[in-house]
C-alpha positions in Angstrom: -20.9 14.5 -9.9 -22.2 11.7 -7.7 -23.7 9.6 -10.5 -20.4 9.6 -12.4 -18.4 8.6 -9.3 -20.8 5.7 -8.6 -20.4 4.6 -12.2 -16.6 4.8 -11.7 -16.9 2.4 -8.7 -19.0 0.0 -10.7 -16.5 0.1 -13.6 -13.6 -0.5 -11.3 -15.4 -3.5 -9.8 -15.6 -5.1 -13.3 -11.8 -5.1 -13.8 -10.9 -8.6 -15.1 -8.6 -10.7 -13.0 -7.9 -14.3 -12.1 -6.7 -15.8 -8.9 -6.1 -19.2 -7.3 -7.0 -19.2 -3.7 -4.7 -21.3 -1.6 -4.1 -21.8 2.1 -0.7 -20.3 1.8 -1.9 -17.0 0.4 0.7 -14.3 0.3 -0.6 -10.9 1.3 1.0 -7.5 0.5 4.4 -7.2 2.1 4.8 -10.9 2.8 7.8 -12.8 1.5 7.2 -15.3 -1.3 9.3 -18.5 -0.8 9.9 -19.7 -4.4 13.5 -19.3 -5.4 13.8 -18.5 -9.1 16.7 -16.2 -10.1 18.9 -13.8 -8.3 18.5 -10.1 -9.1 21.5 -8.1 -10.3 23.8 -6.0 -8.2 22.2 -3.1 -6.5 22.9 0.5 -7.3 25.9 2.3 -5.8 23.3 4.4 -3.9 22.9 1.7 -1.3 24.0 2.7 2.2 26.1 -0.4 2.7 26.5 0.0 6.5 22.8 0.6 7.0 22.0 -2.4 4.8 24.2 -4.7 6.7 22.8 -3.5 10.0 19.2 -3.9 9.0 19.7 -7.5 7.9 20.5 -8.6 11.4 18.1 -6.1 13.0 15.2 -7.5 10.9 15.8 -11.1 11.6 12.2 -12.6 11.5 10.5 -13.5 13.7 12.2 -10.9 15.9 13.6 -12.9 18.8 11.5 -13.0 21.9 12.0 -10.0 24.2 12.2 -12.1 27.4 11.6 -10.7 30.8 11.8 -6.9 31.2 14.4 -5.5 33.6 12.9 -4.9 37.1 14.2 -1.3 37.2 12.0 -0.3 34.2 8.9 1.7 35.1 5.8 -0.5 34.8 4.5 0.9 31.4 8.0 0.4 29.9 7.9 -3.4 30.6 5.0 -4.1 28.2 5.1 -4.6 24.5 1.7 -3.1 23.5 1.5 0.3 21.7 -0.3 1.7 24.7 2.7 1.1 26.9 4.8 3.3 24.6 2.0 5.8 24.3 2.2 6.5 28.0 5.2 8.7 27.3 5.3 9.0 23.5 1.7 10.3 23.0 2.3 12.1 19.7 3.9 9.1 18.1 1.2 6.8 19.5 -1.6 8.9 18.1 0.1 9.0 14.7 0.5 5.2 14.7 -3.2 4.7 15.5 -4.1 6.5 12.3 -1.5 4.6 10.2 -1.6 1.6 7.9 0.9 -0.1 10.2 -1.7 -0.2 13.0 -4.0 -2.0 10.6 -1.5 -4.6 9.3 -3.4 -7.4 11.0 -6.9 -6.1 10.1 -9.9 -8.2 9.1 -8.5 -9.0 5.6 -5.5 -10.9 7.2 -7.3 -12.1 10.3 -10.1 -13.6 8.2 -7.6 -15.6 6.0 -5.7 -16.9 9.1 -8.8 -19.0 10.2 -8.1 -21.4 7.3 -4.3 -21.3 7.3 -1.7 -23.4 9.0 1.1 -21.8 11.0 3.4 -22.2 7.9 1.1 -20.2 5.8 0.6 -17.6 8.4 4.3 -17.1 8.9 4.7 -15.8 5.3 2.3 -13.0 6.2 3.5 -12.4 9.8 7.1 -11.7 8.7 6.0 -8.2 7.8 2.5 -7.8 9.2 3.3 -8.8 12.8 7.0 -9.7 12.9 7.6 -10.2 16.7 8.0 -13.7 18.1 5.3 -12.8 20.6 2.9 -12.2 17.7 3.4 -15.7 16.1 0.9 -18.4 17.1 3.4 -21.1 15.9 7.1 -21.4 15.5 9.2 -23.8 13.5 11.2 -26.2 15.8 14.6 -27.6 15.2 13.0 -30.7 13.5 11.3 -28.5 11.0 7.8 -28.9 12.5 5.5 -26.0 13.4 4.4 -26.0 17.0 2.4 -23.8 19.3 4.3 -20.8 20.6 4.2 -20.5 24.4 5.1 -16.8 24.2 2.2 -16.0 21.9 0.2 -12.9 22.7 -3.0 -12.7 20.6 -3.7 -9.1 21.7 -0.2 -8.0 20.5 -0.7 -9.9 17.2 -3.9 -8.1 16.5 -2.2 -4.7 16.7 -0.1 -5.4 13.6 3.1 -3.5 13.1 3.6 -2.2 16.6 6.1 0.3 18.1 8.0 -2.6 19.7 8.7 -4.3 16.4 10.7 -1.3 15.2 12.2 0.0 18.4 12.7 -3.0 20.8 15.3 -5.8 20.8 15.7 -7.8 24.0 13.9 -5.0 25.8 16.6 -2.6 24.7 15.2 0.5 23.0 16.6 1.5 19.6 15.9 4.7 17.6 17.3 7.7 15.7 19.6 10.3 17.2 17.9 13.0 19.3 17.2 16.3 17.6 19.8 19.0 18.4 19.2 20.6 21.8 16.9 17.9 23.1 17.9 16.3 26.4 17.5 12.6 26.9 15.0 11.8 29.7 14.4 8.1 29.2 17.2 6.7 31.4 15.0 6.4 34.5 12.1 4.9 32.5 13.7 2.2 30.4 17.3 3.0 30.0 18.9 5.1 27.4 18.2 3.8 23.8 20.8 2.8 21.3 20.7 5.6 18.8 21.7 5.3 15.1 21.3 7.2 11.9 20.3 3.9 10.3 16.7 4.6 11.4 16.7 7.4 8.9 18.1 5.4 6.0 15.8 3.8 3.4 17.5 0.5 4.1 15.6 0.4 7.4 12.3 0.1 5.5 13.8 -2.5 3.1 13.2 -5.3 5.5 9.5 -5.3 4.7 9.2 -3.1 1.6 11.6 -5.1 -0.6 11.4 -8.8 -1.3 14.8 -10.4 -1.5 16.5 -11.5 -4.7 15.8 -15.1 -3.6 12.1 -14.6 -3.9 9.8 -15.0 -6.9 10.9 -12.9 -9.9 8.2 -11.9 -12.3 9.3 -10.3 -15.5 12.5 -9.2 -13.9 11.0 -7.8 -10.7 10.1 -9.1 -7.2 6.5 -8.9 -6.1 7.4 -6.2 -3.6 10.1 -4.1 -5.2 9.7 -0.6 -3.7 13.3 -0.2 -2.4 14.9 -1.1 -5.7 12.5 1.2 -7.5 13.6 4.0 -5.2 17.3 3.1 -5.9 16.7 3.7 -9.6 15.4 7.2 -9.1 17.4 10.5 -8.6 16.1 10.7 -5.0 19.0 8.7 -3.3 21.6 11.0 -4.8 19.5 14.0 -3.6 19.5 12.7 -0.1 15.7 11.9 -0.1 15.0 8.7 1.7 11.7 6.8 2.3 11.4 8.6 5.6 11.7 12.0 3.8 8.2 11.5 2.3 6.6 9.0 4.6 7.8 10.2 7.9 8.3 14.0 7.5 9.4 15.6 10.7 9.6 12.2 12.3 5.8 11.7 12.1 4.6 8.1 12.4 1.8 8.3 9.9 3.4 6.5 6.9 0.9 8.0 4.5 0.7 6.4 1.1 -1.8 5.8 -1.7 -4.7 5.4 0.7 -4.3 9.1 1.5 -5.6 11.4 -1.2 -3.5 14.3 -0.1 -0.3 12.2 -0.2 -1.2 10.9 -3.6 -1.9 14.4 -5.0 1.5 15.5 -3.7 3.2 12.8 -5.7 1.7 13.4 -9.1 0.7 16.2 -11.5 -2.4 15.9 -13.6 -3.2 18.0 -16.7 -5.9 18.1 -19.3 -6.1 19.6 -22.8 -9.0 20.0 -25.3 -9.0 20.5 -29.0 -11.9 22.8 -28.4 -12.6 24.5 -25.0 -16.2 25.1 -25.9 -17.4 21.8 -27.5 -20.8 21.7 -29.3 -23.2 18.8 -30.0 -22.3 17.2 -33.3 -18.7 18.4 -33.3 -15.7 16.1 -33.0 -13.6 16.8 -29.9 -10.3 15.4 -28.7 -9.5 15.5 -25.0 -6.3 14.4 -23.3 -5.9 13.5 -19.6 -2.2 13.2 -18.5 -0.8 12.0 -15.2 2.9 12.6 -14.5 4.9 11.0 -11.6 6.5 14.3 -10.4 7.0 13.4 -6.7 6.6 9.7 -6.0 10.0 8.2 -5.1 9.2 4.9 -6.8 6.8 3.6 -9.4 3.3 4.9 -9.2 1.8 2.9 -7.6 4.5 0.7 -6.2 2.4 -2.3 -5.1 0.5 -4.8 -7.3 -2.6 -4.2 -5.1 -3.7 -0.6 -6.1 -5.2 0.5 -9.4 -5.5 4.0 -10.7 -7.9 4.8 -13.6 -7.7 7.6 -16.1 -11.3 8.1 -17.4 -13.2 10.2 -19.8 -16.9 10.1 -20.7 -19.8 12.2 -22.0 -22.5 12.6 -19.3 -26.1 13.3 -19.8 -28.1 16.0 -17.9 -28.5 13.8 -14.8 -24.7 13.0 -14.7 -24.9 9.4 -16.1 -22.6 8.2 -18.8 -24.2 8.5 -22.2 -24.9 5.0 -23.5 -22.8 3.8 -26.4 -19.1 4.2 -27.1 -18.8 7.4 -25.1 -16.6 6.2 -22.3 -12.9 5.3 -22.2 -10.5 4.4 -19.5 -6.9 3.5 -19.0 -5.6 1.5 -16.0 -2.4 2.2 -14.1 -1.4 -1.0 -12.3 1.0 -3.9 -12.1 -1.4 -6.8 -12.7 -0.2 -10.3 -11.7 -1.6 -13.6 -12.9 -1.8 -15.8 -9.8 -3.7 -18.6 -11.6 -0.4 -20.0 -12.7 2.7 -21.0 -10.7 5.1 -19.3 -10.8 3.0 -16.2 -11.1 3.0 -14.3 -14.4 2.6 -10.6 -15.1 -0.4 -9.7 -17.2 0.7 -6.1 -17.6 2.6 -3.3 -15.9 1.4 0.1 -16.8 2.8 1.9 -13.7 4.4 5.3 -14.1 8.0 5.6 -13.2 9.4 8.9 -11.6 9.5 11.6 -14.2 7.4 9.7 -16.7 3.8 10.3 -17.8 0.8 8.4 -19.0 -2.1 9.9 -21.1 -5.6 8.9 -22.0 -6.7 10.2 -25.4 -10.4 10.5 -25.9 -11.6 11.4 -29.4 -15.3 11.3 -30.1 -18.1 13.2 -31.8 -20.3 14.9 -29.2 -23.6 13.0 -29.0 -26.9 14.8 -28.8 -27.6 13.5 -25.3 -24.4 14.9 -23.9 -24.6 17.7 -21.3 -20.9 17.7 -20.4 -17.6 16.0 -21.0 -16.2 14.6 -17.7 -12.5 13.8 -17.2 -11.4 12.1 -14.0 -8.8 10.1 -12.1 -10.1 7.4 -9.8 -8.0 5.6 -7.2 -8.6 2.1 -5.8 -5.9 1.5 -3.2 -7.1 -2.1 -2.5 -8.2 -3.1 -6.0 -6.6 -6.5 -5.9 -8.1 -7.3 -2.5 -11.5 -6.1 -3.5 -11.6 -8.9 -6.1 -10.0 -11.4 -3.8 -12.5 -10.9 -1.0 -15.4 -11.1 -3.4 -14.2 -14.4 -4.7 -13.5 -15.8 -1.3 -16.9 -14.8 0.0 -18.6 -16.9 -2.7 -17.9 -19.8 -0.4 -20.8 -18.6 1.8 -21.3 -16.6 4.9 -20.8 -19.7 7.2 -17.3 -20.3 5.8 -14.5 -19.6 8.4 -13.4 -16.0 8.1 -16.4 -14.8 6.1 -17.4 -12.2 8.7 -13.9 -10.7 8.8 -13.5 -10.7 5.1 -16.9 -9.1 4.6 -15.6 -6.2 6.7 -12.4 -6.2 4.8 -14.3 -6.0 1.5 -16.2 -3.0 2.8 -13.0 -1.4 3.9 -11.5 -1.9 0.5 -14.5 -0.3 -1.2 -14.5 2.6 1.3 -10.8 3.3 0.5 -11.6 4.3 -3.1 -11.6 8.0 -4.0 -11.7 10.6 -6.7 -8.3 12.1 -7.1 -9.0 14.6 -9.9 -11.9 15.7 -12.1 -12.8 18.3 -14.7 -16.2 19.0 -16.1 -16.5 20.7 -19.5 -20.0 21.9 -20.4 -21.3 21.0 -23.9 -22.8 23.9 -25.8 -26.3 22.9 -26.9 -27.9 23.7 -30.3 -29.9 27.0 -30.5 -33.4 26.5 -29.3 -32.6 23.3 -27.3 -32.6 23.3 -23.6 -33.4 21.1 -20.6 -36.6 21.8 -18.7 
C-alpha cells in the first residue's frame, strides 16, 4: 500500500504547529529554566535511597574526571566509548545502535552553531553531560568561559559510557550477576556496585524535569518518571530498565523502534459490515490501547501517532472528497508564547484506549477501506527543522539540520494496517 503510506507522510507533514525559534532552544531531554510552580509530593513508590543517590550522582555537568591512575591499562584511561568497548564489546555494540549514541546528532550540532555557551548548556545537561563535553563553563563570577578540558570528539559522541559509569575515573555499575567472577581489578580497579543502577530513579536525572522547571497544564515538559510512578508498574517491580534494558542490554529502544512500540500497545479494528459494498453506509472503528507502555503513549511532546481511515481507489490513492479521517495522539505544546502553553494532550495513559470512528457511505470509486496507524517519532523536530531551513542553505547549521530533517522523515513508519476490499456492483470491474 505504498501510495497510501506516501499519502500518510504528506498528511503528517501538514500537521499545524507554531514555534518561536530562539538561540536558547530547548531540545528533548534538556532542562527548562523558568521556575513557575512546584509539583506535588511524589508517590510512595519512589525508591527514596536511590533518589537521594542519583541527585548527587547526576550533578551536571559531571565533574571533570582528571588524570587517570597510572596503574590502569591504557584503554581504561580514556573516556571515549571505544575505550570501554575494548573489553565490553557487547555493551559497546548495543550502544552504537542506541539513541544515546545519537544524542549529539546533526539536529543538536546544527543548532549549536548559532547558540552561546549558556544556551548550549541547557541541552548538554542531558545530551552530553560530562564536563569534558562542554565547550564553555560558568565561572564563579557568573560568566561563561571556554573550557580547557573540552574534548570535541567526546562531545560529538553524545551520551557516552563514561557519563553513566565514571566518576573521578572510578567505575560504577550494578551488582554482578550471580556466579560471575569480577575480572576488572587489573584493568581499572574494582567498580563501585549498587542496585541503584537498576532503579528507575537512575533514569530520572534526564528523563524527568524537576518541579522547579516549566509547568504546563500541571505537567513538566519531560515528565516520564512521574508518569511511570502513576502506573501499576512500580508496585509490580517493573522499572524503566525492565523494558528499556532487558537482560542488561544497552539499546534503550523506544518509539523509534517499531518492534518496541508494537510490544507496548494493542490495536483492534471492528466493522459494521465485514463485506462492504459500494453505496452502503459502513462504520469502522480503529482502537489503540496502551497495554504495555509504562508511561503515557507517547511520553515526549516530540512524537505524533496517527490513527487513520480512508477509502482508497484502485491504484491505492485516497478517494477525493470527505473519505479520509485521522486522529492524532500527541502532547502538542505552543512555544509561540512564554511561558509555553499546551494546545492539546491526547496521549494514551497505561490501560486506557483511544478510538477513531469512521462512518461513511462507500463511494463508487472505492476499491478498499484502509485502516492504519502511522508513527512519526520526530514529528515536532520535522516541523522545526523545516522552519529553520527557510533561513537559507548558507545559514550556519543548515547542512547539519538538512541531514537532521532527513533523519526525522526516515524515522517515520507504519505500525499497523488493515485493508478491507469493497464489493463492487454486479457487472462492474477494473480492467
